[in-house]
C-alpha positions as CSV (number, residue, x, y, z in Angstrom):
1,M,-43.7,149.7,72.1
2,I,-43.7,152.6,69.5
3,K,-41.1,152.0,66.6
4,F,-39.2,154.8,65.7
5,N,-40.2,155.0,62.1
6,H,-43.9,155.3,63.1
7,V,-43.1,158.2,65.2
8,I,-41.1,159.9,62.4
9,L,-44.0,159.3,59.8
10,L,-46.6,160.6,62.7
11,F,-44.6,163.8,63.2
12,V,-44.0,164.3,59.2
13,T,-47.7,163.7,58.7
14,F,-48.4,166.5,61.4
15,F,-46.1,168.8,59.9
16,L,-46.9,168.3,56.3
17,F,-50.6,168.8,57.3
18,S,-49.6,171.7,59.1
19,A,-47.6,173.4,56.4
20,F,-50.6,172.4,53.7
21,T,-53.0,174.1,55.6
22,Q,-51.3,177.3,57.0
23,A,-53.1,179.5,54.4
24,S,-56.6,178.1,55.4
25,D,-58.5,178.2,58.9
26,Q,-56.9,174.7,59.6
27,G,-53.4,174.3,60.6
28,G,-50.8,174.0,63.2
29,Q,-50.6,176.7,65.6
30,F,-49.1,177.8,69.0
31,K,-49.7,180.0,71.8
32,T,-47.2,181.1,74.6
33,L,-48.9,180.7,78.2
34,G,-46.6,181.8,80.5
35,N,-43.4,179.4,80.6
36,W,-45.0,177.2,78.0
37,D,-45.2,177.2,74.1
38,V,-48.3,175.1,73.5
39,H,-48.4,173.9,70.1
40,Y,-51.8,172.7,68.9
41,I,-53.5,171.4,65.7
42,A,-56.8,169.6,64.8
43,F,-57.5,167.8,61.7
44,P,-59.3,165.0,59.9
45,S,-58.3,161.5,60.9
46,T,-57.8,160.5,57.3
47,F,-55.0,162.5,56.9
48,L,-53.3,159.9,58.8
49,Q,-51.6,156.7,57.2
50,P,-53.7,153.5,58.2
51,K,-50.9,151.8,59.7
52,I,-50.0,155.0,61.8
53,A,-53.8,155.2,62.9
54,K,-54.1,151.9,63.7
55,H,-50.9,151.7,65.9
56,Y,-52.2,155.0,68.0
57,G,-55.7,153.6,68.0
58,I,-57.1,156.2,66.1
59,E,-60.3,155.7,64.0
60,R,-59.9,156.8,60.4
61,S,-63.1,158.3,59.2
62,G,-64.3,161.3,57.2
63,Y,-66.3,162.2,60.3
64,A,-63.5,161.7,63.0
65,G,-60.6,164.2,63.8
66,V,-57.5,164.3,66.1
67,V,-56.6,167.2,68.3
68,N,-52.9,167.1,69.0
69,I,-51.3,169.0,71.6
70,S,-47.7,169.5,72.6
71,V,-46.1,171.7,75.7
72,L,-42.7,173.0,75.6
73,D,-40.6,175.0,78.2
74,N,-39.8,178.1,76.6
75,R,-37.3,179.1,79.2
76,T,-34.4,177.3,77.7
77,K,-32.8,177.5,74.4
78,D,-33.6,173.8,73.7
79,T,-37.5,174.1,74.6
80,P,-37.8,170.7,76.1
81,A,-41.1,168.8,76.0
82,Q,-43.3,168.9,79.2
83,K,-45.1,166.0,80.5
84,V,-48.5,167.7,81.5
85,K,-52.1,166.8,82.4
86,I,-54.7,168.0,79.5
87,T,-58.4,168.2,80.4
88,G,-61.2,170.1,78.6
89,V,-64.2,170.2,76.6
90,A,-65.3,171.0,72.8
91,R,-68.4,172.8,72.1
92,N,-69.9,173.1,68.7
93,L,-72.0,176.3,68.0
94,I,-75.1,174.8,69.1
95,G,-73.7,174.0,72.5
96,H,-73.0,170.6,72.2
97,R,-70.4,169.6,74.6
98,I,-67.9,166.7,74.3
99,E,-65.5,166.0,77.1
100,M,-61.8,165.4,75.6
101,E,-60.0,162.7,76.5
102,F,-56.2,163.2,75.8
103,K,-53.6,160.2,75.4
104,E,-50.2,161.1,76.4
105,I,-47.6,159.7,73.9
106,V,-43.9,159.6,74.5
107,E,-41.1,158.8,72.4
108,G,-37.6,159.6,73.4
109,D,-37.5,163.4,74.1
110,S,-40.9,164.0,72.4
111,V,-44.2,164.0,74.4
112,Y,-47.4,164.8,72.8
113,Y,-51.3,164.4,73.6
114,I,-53.9,163.3,71.2
115,A,-57.7,163.0,71.6
116,P,-60.2,162.1,69.1
117,I,-63.4,164.1,68.1
118,K,-66.4,163.2,66.0
119,Y,-67.9,165.8,63.7
120,R,-70.3,166.8,60.8
121,N,-69.5,168.5,57.7
122,E,-68.5,172.2,58.3
123,E,-68.7,171.9,61.8
124,T,-67.1,174.4,64.1
125,Y,-65.6,173.5,67.6
126,R,-64.5,175.7,70.4
127,F,-62.0,173.9,72.5
128,E,-61.4,175.2,76.1
129,L,-58.6,172.9,77.5
130,E,-56.9,173.2,80.9
131,I,-53.3,172.4,81.0
132,S,-51.7,171.7,84.3
133,Q,-48.4,170.5,85.7
134,G,-47.7,170.8,89.3
135,K,-48.9,174.1,90.8
136,N,-48.5,175.6,86.9
137,F,-52.0,176.0,85.4
138,K,-52.8,177.5,81.9
139,K,-56.1,177.7,79.7
140,L,-55.8,176.9,76.0
141,K,-58.7,178.1,73.8
142,F,-59.0,177.8,70.2
143,Q,-61.6,177.2,67.4
144,Q,-61.6,174.7,64.5
145,K,-63.9,174.0,61.7
146,F,-63.9,170.6,60.3
147,Y,-64.9,169.3,56.8
148,V,-66.1,165.8,55.7
149,D,-63.5,164.2,53.3
């Protein structure tokens, strides 16, 4: 069972990282895909506190990153989190392909999906993800450059 203070610390870490990196080419972003606002961020796993990384089974390494996706229903004022299925791939600039395996995390009304990714210094990945919920199907594409800590 996930402890509430771990979830709060994880969210604070994601949001602080997002605010810290908005001016650079890394950072939290979102795209509106039909009735969904899809928030996404990719960052080095070393930004997570060791206890949080261990709790979620995330490897902390200068060569390991985390992709975090959350999907919100934008048709209502409170934009509730959505349970979806996410599949897809990441490709670096020379075409090396990695199948992304997302783990669903649910805590109260919050739902988000995390996946690990290994990288080298200044390696850029292009992510092509498919998000589905019943008959609703959307594609999310974004790019991220990673740096070794």
